C-alpha positions as CSV (number, residue, x, y, z in Angstrom):
1,M,-97.1,7.9,-49.7
2,D,-95.7,4.5,-50.7
3,F,-97.1,2.9,-53.0
4,R,-94.8,0.1,-53.5
5,K,-95.5,-0.7,-50.2
6,Y,-99.8,-2.5,-50.5
7,P,-99.1,-3.4,-54.0
8,K,-102.9,-4.6,-53.3
9,A,-104.4,-1.6,-52.3
10,A,-102.9,0.7,-54.8
11,L,-103.9,-2.1,-57.7
12,C,-107.7,-1.9,-56.1
13,L,-108.0,1.6,-56.2
14,Q,-106.6,1.7,-59.7
15,K,-109.4,-0.3,-60.4
16,D,-112.5,1.5,-59.1
17,R,-111.5,4.7,-59.0
18,E,-114.5,5.7,-61.4
19,E,-116.6,5.3,-58.4
20,L,-114.4,6.7,-55.9
21,M,-114.7,9.3,-58.2
22,A,-118.1,9.8,-58.4
23,F,-118.2,11.9,-54.7
24,F,-116.6,14.9,-56.9
25,D,-119.9,15.1,-59.2
26,F,-122.1,16.1,-56.5
27,P,-122.3,19.9,-55.4
28,A,-119.9,19.7,-52.0
29,Q,-122.5,21.2,-50.4
30,H,-123.3,17.7,-49.3
31,W,-120.1,16.3,-49.1
32,Q,-120.2,15.5,-45.7
33,S,-124.0,14.0,-45.5
34,I,-121.8,11.3,-48.4
35,R,-119.3,10.6,-46.4
36,T,-121.3,9.9,-43.3
37,S,-122.7,6.5,-42.5
38,N,-123.6,8.4,-39.1
39,P,-127.5,7.9,-39.2
40,I,-128.3,4.5,-40.7
41,E,-125.4,3.5,-37.9
42,S,-127.1,5.7,-35.1
43,A,-130.7,3.7,-36.2
44,F,-129.6,0.2,-36.9
45,A,-128.3,0.3,-33.0
46,T,-131.6,1.9,-31.6
47,I,-133.2,-1.4,-33.5
48,R,-130.5,-4.4,-32.9
49,H,-131.1,-3.2,-29.8
50,R,-134.4,-3.6,-28.8
51,T,-134.8,-6.1,-31.0
52,K,-132.3,-8.3,-29.0
53,R,-133.8,-7.6,-25.3
54,S,-137.6,-8.0,-25.9
55,K,-137.1,-11.9,-28.1
56,G,-139.2,-14.6,-27.8
57,C,-141.9,-11.7,-26.1
58,L,-143.1,-10.7,-29.4
59,S,-145.3,-12.7,-32.7
60,H,-143.2,-11.6,-35.9
61,D,-145.7,-9.3,-37.2
62,G,-145.1,-7.7,-33.3
63,M,-141.3,-7.4,-34.1
64,L,-141.8,-5.9,-37.5
65,H,-144.0,-2.8,-35.7
66,M,-142.0,-2.5,-34.3
67,I,-138.8,-1.9,-35.8
68,F,-141.3,0.1,-37.9
69,K,-142.0,2.2,-35.4
70,L,-138.3,2.7,-34.3
71,G,-136.9,3.8,-37.1
72,Q,-139.6,6.3,-37.7
73,C,-139.0,7.2,-34.8
74,A,-134.6,7.5,-35.5
75,E,-135.6,9.1,-38.6
76,Q,-137.7,12.3,-36.5
77,N,-133.9,13.1,-34.9
78,W,-132.0,13.2,-38.8
79,R,-131.0,16.5,-39.8
80,K,-131.6,18.0,-43.2
81,L,-130.1,17.6,-45.7
82,R,-127.1,20.3,-46.5
83,G,-127.7,21.9,-49.4
84,F,-131.3,20.9,-49.9
85,D,-131.2,23.2,-52.6
86,Y,-128.8,21.5,-55.3
87,L,-131.1,18.6,-54.8
88,A,-133.6,19.2,-57.7
89,K,-130.9,19.8,-59.8
90,V,-129.1,15.7,-58.5
91,I,-132.2,14.7,-59.4
92,T,-133.0,16.6,-62.5
93,G,-129.0,15.4,-64.0
94,V,-127.4,19.1,-63.6
95,A,-124.0,18.4,-64.2
96,F,-121.2,18.9,-60.8
97,K,-116.8,19.3,-61.3
98,D,-115.8,19.5,-58.0
99,G,-118.3,20.1,-56.4
100,V,-119.5,22.8,-58.3
101,E,-122.3,23.4,-60.8
102,T,-120.7,23.0,-65.3
103,T,-122.4,24.5,-68.2
104,E,-121.8,23.3,-71.7
105,Q,-120.0,25.8,-73.3
106,G,-122.6,26.7,-75.8
107,Q,-124.9,28.2,-73.0
108,I,-122.4,30.3,-71.6
109,A,-122.4,31.7,-75.0
110,A,-126.6,32.2,-75.1
């Protein structure tokens, strides 16, 4: 790709390089789940559809209850995170580089 053609895009990518590369600090098994926003988009689409159809029919509290219940129903269809067994390591701060767990040199020699 010729970056001279898109200087603003290239500058933006260079400026945010560290944040963009943070993706690789997670286990490779989690990458597909990190890349997609489909579960969120699907849940919000369902909620948006229902709230538009019932506008004016419910009180404010009734609408909040309906949104909560729709969110609960959508949650039941979500798939389990790939690489779920790595989640505890991510939470405890185990380092990953390029999707692979890294160990310190001192730990390897011990």
